[in-house]
C-alpha positions in Angstrom: 15.5 27.8 8.5 13.1 25.0 9.4 15.2 22.2 10.9 12.8 19.5 9.9 13.5 20.3 6.3 14.7 17.1 4.6 17.7 18.8 2.9 18.7 20.4 6.2 18.5 17.1 8.1 20.5 15.2 5.5 23.2 17.9 5.4 23.3 18.1 9.2 23.8 14.4 9.7 26.4 14.2 6.9 28.4 17.0 8.5 28.2 15.4 11.9 29.7 12.2 10.4 32.4 14.4 8.8 33.2 16.1 12.2 33.5 12.7 13.9 36.2 11.7 11.5 38.3 14.8 12.1 40.6 15.5 15.0 39.4 17.5 18.0 40.7 21.0 17.5 40.9 20.9 13.7 39.0 23.2 11.5 36.3 22.5 9.0 36.6 23.7 5.4 35.1 27.0 4.2 31.3 27.4 3.8 31.7 27.2 0.0 33.7 24.0 0.2 31.1 22.5 2.6 28.2 23.5 0.3 29.9 21.8 -2.6 30.7 18.7 -0.6 27.2 18.4 0.9 25.5 19.5 -2.4 23.4 22.2 -0.6 23.3 26.0 -0.6 25.5 28.1 1.7 22.3 29.1 3.5 21.7 25.5 4.5 25.4 25.2 5.5 25.2 28.2 7.8 22.1 26.8 9.4 23.8 23.4 9.9 26.9 25.0 11.4 24.8 27.0 13.8 23.1 23.8 14.9 26.4 22.0 15.4 27.5 25.0 17.5 24.4 24.7 19.7 25.1 21.0 20.1 28.7 21.8 21.1 30.1 19.6 18.4 31.9 22.6 16.9 32.7 26.1 18.1 32.4 29.1 15.8 35.2 31.7 16.2 34.9 34.3 13.5 35.2 32.5 10.2 36.8 29.4 11.8 34.8 26.3 12.6 36.7 24.3 15.2 35.9 20.7 16.1 35.0 20.7 19.8 33.7 17.2 20.6 32.4 13.9 19.3 28.7 13.6 18.6 26.2 11.5 20.6 23.4 9.5 19.2 20.9 12.2 20.4 22.7 14.7 18.1 21.5 12.9 14.9 18.3 14.5 13.5 15.4 12.5 12.4 14.0 13.5 9.0 10.4 14.2 8.3 8.3 11.2 7.6 8.0 10.1 4.0 4.4 10.6 3.1 2.4 8.1 1.2 0.7 8.8 -2.1 -3.0 7.9 -2.5 -2.0 4.8 -4.5 0.3 3.6 -1.7 -2.4 4.5 0.9 -4.9 2.2 -0.7 -2.7 -0.8 0.0 -1.9 0.3 3.6 -5.5 1.0 4.3 -6.6 -2.4 3.0 -3.8 -4.2 5.0 -4.9 -2.3 8.2 -8.5 -3.4 7.7 -7.5 -7.0 7.1 -4.9 -7.3 9.9 -6.8 -5.4 12.5 -10.3 -6.9 11.8 -11.9 -3.4 11.5 -15.6 -3.9 11.6 -18.3 -1.9 9.8 -19.5 1.0 11.8 -16.0 1.8 13.1 -15.4 5.5 13.3 -12.3 6.5 11.3 -10.1 9.0 13.2 -8.4 11.0 10.5 -5.8 12.6 12.8 -4.8 9.2 14.3 -4.8 7.3 10.9 -2.8 10.0 9.2 0.0 9.2 11.7 -0.6 5.5 11.4 -0.3 5.6 7.6 2.3 8.4 7.4 0.1 10.4 5.2 -1.1 14.0 5.1 -4.5 14.6 6.6 -5.8 16.2 3.4 -4.6 13.2 1.4 -6.5 10.9 3.8 -9.6 13.1 3.5 -9.3 12.9 -0.3 -9.0 9.1 -0.1 -12.0 8.7 2.1 -14.0 11.0 -0.2 -13.2 8.8 -3.2 -14.3 5.7 -1.3 -17.6 7.4 -0.3 -18.7 7.4 -3.9 -19.1 3.6 -3.6 -20.5 3.5 -0.1 -17.3 2.1 1.4 -17.1 4.9 3.9 -19.6 7.5 4.8 -19.2 11.0 6.2 -20.9 11.6 9.6 -23.4 14.5 9.8 -21.2 16.3 12.4 -17.9 15.5 10.6 -15.6 12.6 10.4 -15.9 9.3 8.6 -17.3 5.8 9.4 -16.4 2.5 7.7 -19.7 1.3 6.2 -21.2 -2.1 5.8 -22.8 -3.8 2.8 -26.2 -5.1 2.1 -26.9 -8.3 0.1 -28.2 -6.3 -2.8 -25.0 -4.3 -2.8 -22.9 -7.5 -2.8 -24.9 -9.1 -5.6 -24.8 -6.0 -7.9 -21.0 -5.6 -7.3 -20.4 -9.3 -8.0 -22.4 -9.3 -11.1 -20.7 -6.2 -12.5 -17.3 -7.7 -11.6 -18.1 -10.8 -13.6 -19.1 -8.7 -16.7 -15.8 -6.9 -16.6 -13.6 -9.9 -15.9 -15.2 -12.0 -18.6 -14.5 -9.3 -21.1 -10.8 -9.4 -19.9 -10.7 -13.2 -20.3 -12.0 -13.1 -23.8 -9.3 -10.6 -24.8 -6.5 -12.3 -22.8 -6.8 -15.7 -24.5 -6.4 -14.0 -27.9 -3.1 -12.3 -27.0 0.0 -13.4 -28.8 2.6 -15.7 -27.1 5.0 -12.7 -26.9 2.6 -10.7 -24.6 3.8 -10.2 -21.0 0.6 -11.7 -19.6 2.0 -15.2 -20.1 5.1 -14.7 -18.0 3.0 -12.9 -15.4 0.7 -15.9 -15.2 3.8 -18.1 -14.8 4.9 -15.9 -11.9 1.5 -16.0 -10.3 1.4 -19.8 -10.6 4.6 -20.1 -8.7 3.4 -17.7 -6.0 0.2 -19.7 -5.6 2.1 -23.0 -5.3 4.5 -21.4 -2.7 1.6 -20.2 -0.6 0.0 -23.7 -0.8 3.2 -25.0 0.8 2.8 -22.7 3.8 -1.0 -22.5 3.9 -1.3 -23.7 7.5 0.4 -20.6 8.8 0.2 -18.0 6.1 -3.4 -18.4 4.8 -4.0 -14.7 5.5 -1.6 -13.9 2.7 -4.0 -15.1 0.1 -5.9 -11.8 0.1 -3.1 -9.9 -1.4 -2.3 -12.7 -3.9 -5.9 -12.8 -4.9 -5.9 -9.0 -5.5 -2.8 -9.3 -7.7 -4.2 -12.3 -9.6 -7.4 -10.4 -10.7 -5.5 -7.2 -11.3 -3.2 -8.9 -13.7 -6.1 -10.5 -15.6 -8.1 -7.2 -15.8 -5.0 -5.1 -16.8 -4.9 -6.7 -20.2 -7.8 -4.3 -21.0 -6.5 -0.7 -21.0 -9.5 1.0 -19.4 -9.3 3.5 -16.6 -12.8 2.6 -15.4 -11.8 -1.1 -14.9 -8.7 0.0 -13.0 -10.8 2.2 -10.7 -13.2 -0.7 -10.2 -10.3 -2.9 -9.1 -9.9 -0.6 -6.1 -13.4 -1.4 -5.0 -12.8 -5.1 -5.4 -9.9 -4.8 -3.1 -12.0 -3.1 -0.4 -14.9 -5.5 -0.7 -13.9 -9.0 -1.9 -10.5 -8.9 -0.2 -11.9 -7.6 3.1 -15.5 -8.3 3.7 -15.4 -12.0 2.8 -12.9 -12.4 5.6 -15.4 -11.4 8.2 -16.3 -15.1 8.4 -13.2 -16.5 10.2 -14.6 -20.0 10.8 -13.1 -21.7 7.7 -10.8 -19.0 6.3 -7.9 -21.3 5.8 -10.0 -23.9 4.0 -11.7 -21.3 1.9 -8.4 -19.7 0.9 -6.8 -23.1 0.0 -9.8 -23.9 -2.2 -9.6 -20.5 -3.9 -5.9 -21.1 -4.6 -6.8 -24.4 -6.4 -9.5 -22.5 -8.4 -6.9 -19.9 -9.4 -4.5 -22.6 -10.6 -7.3 -24.2 -12.6 -8.1 -20.7 -14.0 -4.4 -20.2 -15.0 -4.4 -23.5 -16.8 -7.6 -22.7 -18.7 -6.2 -19.3 -19.8 -3.0 -21.0 -21.0 -5.1 -23.4 -23.1 -6.3 -20.4 -25.2 -9.6 -22.3 -25.4 -12.2 -19.6 -24.8 -14.8 -22.1 -23.6 -12.5 -23.5 -21.0 -11.3 -20.1 -19.9 -14.8 -18.7 -19.5 -15.9 -21.8 -17.6 -12.9 -21.5 -15.1 -13.5 -17.8 -14.7 -17.2 -18.2 -14.1 -16.6 -21.0 -11.6 -14.2 -18.9 -9.6 -16.2 -15.7 -9.7 -19.3 -17.6 -8.6 -17.4 -19.0 -5.7 -16.2 -15.5 -4.7 -19.7 -14.2 -4.9 -21.1 -16.9 -2.7 -18.3 -16.5 -0.2 -19.1 -12.8 0.1 -22.8 -13.4 0.6 -22.1 -16.1 3.2 -19.8 -13.8 5.1 -22.4 -11.1 5.1 -25.0 -13.5 6.6 -22.5 -14.9 9.1 -21.9 -11.4 10.4 -25.5 -10.2 10.4 -25.0 -7.8 7.5 -27.5 -9.5 5.2 -30.1 -6.8 5.2 
């Protein structure tokens, strides 16, 4: 019986708590009764009882299971880590890059990062492989992965394609009925933007996640798996690389929040010309910010 098994750990810790409530010298119920109470098999119960005997919490005498002593903190077992899915990993990886200021050319240690993100190594390898299709990371000739940089041409092409997709979403969004969920989602986003403006002096780093949510909501009005896949690349480019230039990050983020608020207002107007103008203005600013960041950090090659 593997004692790191989640069901074993849960049953063990529940039975320890049960023992601590009973008098020293009293006997535990039968294995069948314990199995029913703990909602596990008798095999798991036997393994737990053997463990408690080793810990001197109980003593096994024939079929009797006698409470011997109170437990200590060290007797409680830690369960196996809850591993992230690839979808959860995307957010964790992005946050790690943003908060740790991980630069292009950084070697990515799979063994270390699998522990950092609580993810299986094969899941991390699969994740990096998916990113390599877009040049976000590259595999080294002798194995392992490296976080890659971006050229100006890459940034321009990516920005232009992003604009094509989002403009299509804008045209469909303004035609949606008043009962569609997008309008309440925009209300929520507006409040989140206003709240961040109130604390912009200290929390301007939080804009990156809000920006990601904002564009995801807009693009999600179009049910298209390729657009959804593209949003992942936006997260790892626009919400990471433009932050290389730290010199005016707070000012840039505050200005972007104001553009988002104008964008929301234009979408609410249902006027396609106003909506496209606001979208074009903001996407143009994002493109310029990315290009400026590349030049500021000597990646404009």
